C-alpha positions as CSV (number, residue, x, y, z in Angstrom):
1,M,4.4,38.0,-60.7
2,K,3.4,40.8,-63.0
3,V,3.9,44.5,-62.2
4,L,2.7,47.6,-64.1
5,Q,5.1,50.5,-63.8
6,I,3.6,54.0,-64.5
7,V,6.1,56.6,-65.8
8,D,6.1,59.5,-68.2
9,C,8.2,57.7,-70.8
10,L,11.2,55.4,-70.9
11,G,13.8,58.1,-71.2
12,M,17.2,58.6,-69.5
13,G,15.8,59.7,-66.1
14,G,17.1,58.1,-62.9
15,A,13.9,56.2,-62.2
16,E,13.6,54.8,-65.7
17,T,17.3,53.8,-65.8
18,W,16.8,51.9,-62.5
19,L,13.7,50.2,-63.7
20,M,15.5,49.0,-66.8
21,E,18.3,47.6,-64.7
22,V,15.8,45.7,-62.6
23,L,14.0,44.5,-65.8
24,R,17.3,43.1,-67.2
25,L,18.0,41.3,-63.9
26,W,14.5,39.8,-63.6
27,T,14.3,38.8,-67.2
28,K,17.5,36.7,-66.7
29,S,16.1,35.1,-63.5
30,G,12.5,34.8,-64.7
31,R,11.4,36.2,-61.4
32,A,8.8,38.8,-62.5
33,Q,7.4,40.6,-65.6
34,M,7.3,44.3,-65.7
35,D,5.0,46.2,-68.1
36,F,5.0,50.0,-68.6
37,L,2.2,52.5,-68.9
38,L,3.7,55.7,-70.5
39,T,1.5,58.7,-69.6
40,S,3.2,61.1,-72.0
41,G,2.1,58.9,-74.9
42,N,5.7,59.3,-76.2
43,K,8.3,56.8,-77.1
44,G,11.6,56.8,-75.2
45,I,15.2,55.5,-75.6
46,F,14.6,52.2,-73.8
47,D,11.3,51.2,-75.5
48,D,12.8,48.7,-78.0
49,E,14.9,47.1,-75.3
50,A,12.0,46.8,-72.9
51,K,9.9,45.1,-75.6
52,T,12.8,42.7,-76.4
53,L,13.0,41.8,-72.7
54,G,9.3,40.8,-72.7
55,S,7.6,44.0,-71.5
56,D,4.3,45.2,-72.8
57,L,4.3,49.0,-73.4
58,Y,1.1,51.0,-73.3
59,Y,1.1,54.6,-74.6
60,V,-1.8,56.2,-72.9
61,K,-1.7,60.0,-72.7
62,Y,-2.8,61.4,-69.3
63,G,-4.0,65.0,-69.1
64,K,-6.9,67.2,-68.5
65,K,-8.3,66.8,-72.0
66,S,-7.8,63.1,-72.1
67,L,-9.1,61.9,-68.8
68,A,-12.0,59.9,-70.2
69,Q,-9.9,58.1,-72.7
70,F,-7.1,57.5,-70.1
71,R,-9.7,56.0,-67.6
72,R,-11.1,53.7,-70.2
73,E,-7.8,52.4,-71.5
74,F,-6.2,52.2,-68.1
75,R,-9.0,50.1,-66.7
76,Q,-8.8,47.8,-69.7
77,I,-5.1,47.3,-69.2
78,L,-5.6,46.5,-65.6
79,K,-8.4,44.0,-66.3
80,N,-6.4,42.2,-69.0
81,G,-3.1,42.3,-67.2
82,D,-3.8,40.3,-64.1
83,Y,-1.2,42.4,-62.2
84,T,0.0,41.7,-58.7
85,A,1.0,45.3,-58.3
86,V,0.9,48.8,-59.9
87,H,3.9,51.0,-59.1
88,D,3.3,54.7,-59.9
89,H,6.3,57.0,-60.1
90,Q,4.3,60.3,-60.7
91,D,4.0,61.7,-57.1
92,Y,0.5,63.3,-56.4
93,A,-0.7,62.4,-59.9
94,S,-0.6,58.7,-58.8
95,G,-3.7,59.4,-56.6
96,W,-5.7,60.5,-59.7
97,H,-4.5,57.4,-61.6
98,F,-5.6,55.1,-58.8
99,L,-9.0,56.9,-58.6
100,L,-9.5,56.4,-62.3
101,G,-8.6,52.7,-62.0
102,A,-10.7,52.1,-58.8
103,G,-12.4,48.7,-58.9
104,A,-9.9,47.3,-61.3
105,L,-6.7,48.0,-59.3
106,P,-4.4,45.1,-58.1
107,P,-3.9,44.4,-54.4
108,V,-0.6,46.3,-54.2
109,R,-0.6,49.9,-55.2
110,V,2.6,51.9,-54.8
111,T,3.0,55.7,-54.9
112,H,6.7,56.6,-55.4
113,V,8.1,60.1,-55.1
114,H,11.4,60.8,-56.9
115,N,11.8,64.4,-57.6
116,P,12.9,67.2,-55.2
117,S,9.8,68.6,-53.6
118,Y,10.6,72.2,-54.4
119,Q,10.2,71.4,-58.1
120,I,6.9,69.8,-57.6
121,H,5.7,72.7,-55.4
122,N,6.8,75.2,-58.1
123,N,5.1,73.1,-60.9
124,Y,1.8,72.8,-59.0
125,G,1.9,76.4,-57.6
126,V,1.4,78.0,-61.0
127,S,-2.3,78.4,-60.6
128,A,-5.1,77.8,-58.1
129,S,-6.5,75.0,-60.2
130,R,-3.2,73.2,-60.3
131,R,-2.8,73.6,-56.6
132,L,-6.2,72.1,-56.1
133,T,-5.4,69.2,-58.5
134,A,-2.3,68.5,-56.4
135,R,-4.2,68.6,-53.1
136,L,-6.8,66.2,-54.4
137,G,-4.2,63.9,-55.9
138,K,-2.5,63.8,-52.5
139,F,-5.9,63.0,-50.9
140,F,-6.5,60.1,-53.3
141,V,-3.1,58.7,-52.5
142,S,-4.3,58.4,-48.9
143,R,-7.4,56.6,-50.0
144,F,-6.0,54.2,-52.6
145,A,-2.3,53.6,-52.1
146,T,-1.2,50.5,-50.1
147,H,2.4,51.5,-49.9
148,I,4.4,54.8,-50.2
149,A,8.0,54.8,-51.3
150,G,10.5,57.6,-51.8
151,T,13.9,57.8,-53.3
152,S,14.8,58.9,-49.8
153,R,13.0,59.0,-46.5
154,Q,13.4,62.8,-46.7
155,M,11.3,63.0,-49.8
156,I,8.4,61.3,-48.1
157,S,8.4,63.9,-45.4
158,E,8.9,66.8,-47.8
159,Y,5.8,65.7,-49.8
160,G,3.8,65.5,-46.6
161,L,3.2,61.8,-47.1
162,D,4.1,60.9,-43.5
163,A,1.3,63.1,-42.1
164,A,-1.5,61.7,-39.9
165,A,-3.7,61.0,-43.0
166,F,-1.1,58.5,-44.3
167,K,-0.2,56.8,-41.0
168,H,-2.2,53.7,-42.1
169,I,0.0,53.3,-45.2
170,P,3.4,51.6,-44.8
171,S,6.1,53.9,-46.1
172,A,9.9,53.7,-46.5
173,A,12.8,54.7,-48.7
174,L,13.2,52.5,-51.8
175,H,16.4,53.6,-53.3
176,C,17.2,53.3,-57.0
177,G,19.8,50.7,-57.6
178,F,22.7,50.0,-60.0
179,D,25.5,47.5,-60.4
180,P,28.6,48.9,-58.5
181,A,30.8,46.6,-60.6
182,R,30.5,49.1,-63.4
183,F,32.6,51.5,-61.3
184,A,35.2,49.0,-60.3
185,G,37.4,49.4,-63.3
186,D,41.1,50.3,-63.8
187,Q,41.3,53.7,-62.1
188,P,44.9,54.5,-63.2
189,S,44.1,53.7,-66.9
190,A,40.9,55.8,-66.7
191,Y,42.8,58.6,-65.1
192,A,45.3,58.6,-68.0
193,S,42.7,58.2,-70.8
194,V,40.5,61.1,-69.6
195,R,43.5,63.5,-69.7
196,S,44.6,62.2,-73.0
197,E,41.1,62.6,-74.5
198,F,40.9,66.3,-73.6
199,G,44.6,67.1,-74.3
200,W,45.4,67.8,-70.6
201,S,48.7,67.1,-68.8
202,P,48.9,64.0,-66.6
203,E,49.1,66.4,-63.6
204,A,45.7,68.0,-64.3
205,K,43.2,67.9,-61.5
206,V,39.8,67.3,-63.0
207,I,36.4,68.3,-61.6
208,L,33.4,66.4,-62.9
209,F,29.8,67.8,-63.1
210,A,27.2,65.3,-64.3
211,G,23.5,66.0,-64.7
212,R,21.0,68.0,-66.7
213,I,22.2,71.5,-67.7
214,D,19.6,73.9,-66.4
215,Q,17.6,75.9,-68.9
216,S,18.7,79.3,-67.4
217,A,22.3,80.6,-67.1
218,D,21.0,82.7,-64.1
219,P,22.1,81.0,-60.9
220,N,19.1,82.5,-59.1
221,H,16.4,81.3,-61.6
222,P,13.7,79.5,-59.6
223,Q,13.4,76.5,-62.0
224,N,17.2,75.7,-61.9
225,H,17.7,72.3,-60.4
226,K,21.2,71.1,-60.9
227,N,22.7,74.5,-60.3
228,S,24.9,74.2,-63.4
229,A,25.5,78.0,-63.7
230,F,26.9,78.1,-60.2
231,A,29.0,75.0,-61.0
232,V,30.6,76.9,-63.8
233,D,31.3,79.8,-61.5
234,V,33.0,77.4,-59.0
235,G,35.0,75.8,-61.9
236,I,36.2,79.2,-63.0
237,E,37.2,80.2,-59.5
238,S,38.9,76.9,-58.9
239,A,41.0,77.2,-62.1
240,R,42.0,80.8,-61.0
241,L,43.2,79.5,-57.6
242,D,45.0,76.5,-59.1
243,S,46.1,76.6,-62.8
244,T,46.2,72.7,-62.9
245,V,42.5,72.5,-62.4
246,C,40.3,71.5,-65.3
247,M,36.5,70.7,-65.4
248,L,34.1,68.5,-67.4
249,L,30.4,69.2,-67.5
250,A,28.4,66.2,-68.8
251,G,24.8,66.7,-69.7
252,Q,22.4,67.6,-72.6
253,P,23.4,71.1,-73.9
254,N,20.7,73.8,-74.4
255,G,20.5,77.5,-74.9
256,A,22.0,78.3,-71.5
257,T,25.1,76.3,-72.5
258,I,26.1,78.9,-75.1
259,I,25.9,81.7,-72.4
260,L,27.9,79.7,-69.9
261,E,30.6,78.9,-72.6
262,D,30.9,82.6,-73.2
263,R,31.6,83.2,-69.5
264,I,34.2,80.5,-69.7
265,Q,35.8,82.1,-72.8
266,S,35.8,85.5,-71.1
267,A,37.7,84.0,-68.2
268,G,40.3,82.6,-70.6
269,L,39.5,79.0,-69.6
270,T,38.1,77.5,-72.8
271,N,40.6,74.7,-72.8
272,Q,40.2,73.9,-69.2
273,I,36.4,73.9,-68.7
274,R,34.5,71.9,-71.3
275,F,30.8,71.0,-71.9
276,I,30.9,67.5,-73.2
277,G,27.2,66.7,-73.8
278,I,25.5,63.4,-72.9
279,R,28.0,60.7,-72.2
280,H,27.6,56.9,-71.9
281,D,30.9,56.4,-70.2
282,I,30.1,58.1,-66.9
283,D,31.8,55.2,-65.1
284,R,35.1,55.9,-66.9
285,L,34.8,59.6,-66.3
286,M,34.2,59.0,-62.6
287,L,37.2,56.7,-62.3
288,G,39.3,59.2,-64.3
289,C,38.4,62.5,-62.5
290,D,39.4,63.8,-59.1
291,A,36.2,65.1,-57.6
292,L,32.5,65.4,-58.3
293,L,30.8,68.8,-57.9
294,F,27.2,68.4,-57.0
295,P,25.7,71.8,-56.0
296,S,22.0,70.9,-56.6
297,R,19.2,72.9,-55.2
298,G,17.3,69.8,-54.3
299,E,17.4,66.1,-55.1
300,G,15.2,63.1,-54.5
301,L,18.3,61.3,-53.4
302,G,21.2,62.2,-55.7
303,M,22.2,58.9,-57.3
304,V,25.2,60.5,-59.1
305,A,26.7,61.0,-55.7
306,V,26.3,57.3,-54.9
307,E,27.8,56.3,-58.2
308,A,30.8,58.6,-57.5
309,Q,31.3,56.8,-54.2
310,A,31.3,53.5,-56.0
311,A,34.2,54.8,-58.0
312,G,36.0,56.1,-54.9
313,L,35.5,59.7,-56.2
314,P,35.2,62.5,-53.5
315,V,32.0,64.4,-53.7
316,L,31.3,68.1,-52.8
317,A,27.5,68.4,-52.5
318,S,25.1,71.1,-51.4
319,E,23.3,70.7,-48.1
320,A,20.0,70.4,-50.1
321,V,21.0,66.9,-51.2
322,P,19.6,64.3,-48.8
323,K,22.2,62.9,-46.4
324,E,20.9,59.4,-47.2
325,C,23.1,59.5,-50.3
326,V,26.1,59.0,-48.1
327,V,27.5,55.5,-48.2
328,S,31.1,56.3,-47.2
329,S,31.3,59.4,-45.0
330,D,35.0,59.9,-45.9
331,L,34.0,60.6,-49.5
332,V,31.1,63.1,-49.2
333,T,31.4,66.7,-48.0
334,F,28.4,69.1,-47.8
335,L,28.4,72.9,-48.1
336,P,25.5,75.4,-47.8
337,L,23.9,76.7,-51.0
338,N,24.3,80.3,-49.8
339,G,28.1,79.9,-49.9
340,D,29.9,81.8,-52.6
341,A,31.9,80.3,-55.4
342,K,35.2,81.0,-53.7
343,A,34.3,79.1,-50.6
344,W,33.2,76.1,-52.7
345,S,36.3,76.2,-54.8
346,T,38.6,76.4,-51.8
347,E,37.0,73.2,-50.4
348,L,37.0,71.6,-53.9
349,I,40.7,72.1,-54.3
350,R,41.3,70.4,-51.0
351,L,39.2,67.4,-52.2
352,L,41.1,67.3,-55.5
353,K,44.3,66.6,-53.7
354,Q,42.9,63.7,-51.6
355,P,44.3,60.2,-52.3
356,R,41.9,57.8,-54.0
357,D,40.5,54.5,-52.6
358,A,38.4,53.3,-55.4
359,G,38.2,49.8,-54.0
360,G,37.0,50.8,-50.6
361,G,34.3,53.0,-52.0
362,N,33.1,50.3,-54.4
363,E,32.9,47.7,-51.6
364,A,30.9,50.1,-49.4
365,V,28.3,50.6,-52.2
366,T,28.2,46.9,-53.0
367,N,27.1,46.2,-49.5
368,S,24.6,49.0,-49.4
369,P,20.9,49.2,-50.3
370,F,21.9,51.0,-53.6
371,A,23.4,47.8,-55.0
372,L,21.1,46.5,-57.7
373,N,20.5,43.1,-56.2
374,H,19.5,44.7,-52.8
375,S,17.3,47.3,-54.4
376,A,15.6,44.7,-56.6
377,E,15.0,42.4,-53.6
378,A,13.3,45.3,-51.7
379,M,11.1,45.8,-54.7
380,F,10.1,42.2,-54.8
381,K,9.2,42.2,-51.2
382,L,7.1,45.3,-51.8
383,Y,5.2,43.8,-54.6
384,S,4.6,40.7,-52.5
385,G,2.9,42.9,-49.9
386,R,5.6,42.5,-47.3
387,S,7.6,45.1,-45.5
388,F,10.2,46.8,-47.7
389,A,11.9,49.0,-45.1
């Protein structure tokens, strides 16, 4: 079986990380080959590994000025590739891709929506022409896609892909998967090492925030996604309520980070609240912290919350995060986005004091659709043209 995945680039995004996990798994078993069409035309962090694992990578820029070239090269790739399926991860744009490949498309054509719908609506709502482009792309999905997938069932509804025009197309949640065993480490050792790394006392209660740092330090900025400025406000309020509280914010720093660090310094909490940049030991951090703060304005699913549950880490999430992220109901608490920082910090401090059951959380995720082997099996059924619900 050969499958062509269509993504922007092989960066560190949730979808790309998931696809690389599946690629590693299938390369070992020889079950299927995955190639990648990269519509940004840019190289990504996983390119070399994907090539080593046997994937062909095609850098074909998709955009208004390059449609003719994209059509020509895309059709050539499809004709030469003898693919069983094409899996497009670019929401409404997938409809345009399928239109441009019409006549050369494989029998299975999947449109997959990943990102929170409010972001997409903001992006497409900039101008009348972009709104028209989105509407037409959505129409072409109804004409060319054979399956519709979402990181959550909620996303499919929010994108309007369960409307009457799409009733003839099978649709279901296809969750990104990961190996829960990564989060089944030595929790007491991780607990000690995290506090040692940052010079905190063994009694410190540590909040973890993990995700992209928003471009604006204004909590009300319409393009803010992860709500990192609000997270800092909650961290400051929590540390004021309990002097043992510390906080780590993992994610790519940007211009807003400097402003937020100034707020932390003004609160006298520079030692207790730290921006730590991109980390490759998120499993250790989750095992070594006491709660995950996840106040996003919207999520396709919220895989970081599922990873936290695999580490037995309590999660405080916003009600904008799909409830489908819950594997263990004892570990996830939701609060409304309109709550103030004090209300969030009060609940967070309660969670920080909960006893940990890392093993129980990990077992629950291992038996869930988020486990890599279950997620990959659902993908294989999908590419075989079978039900994947």
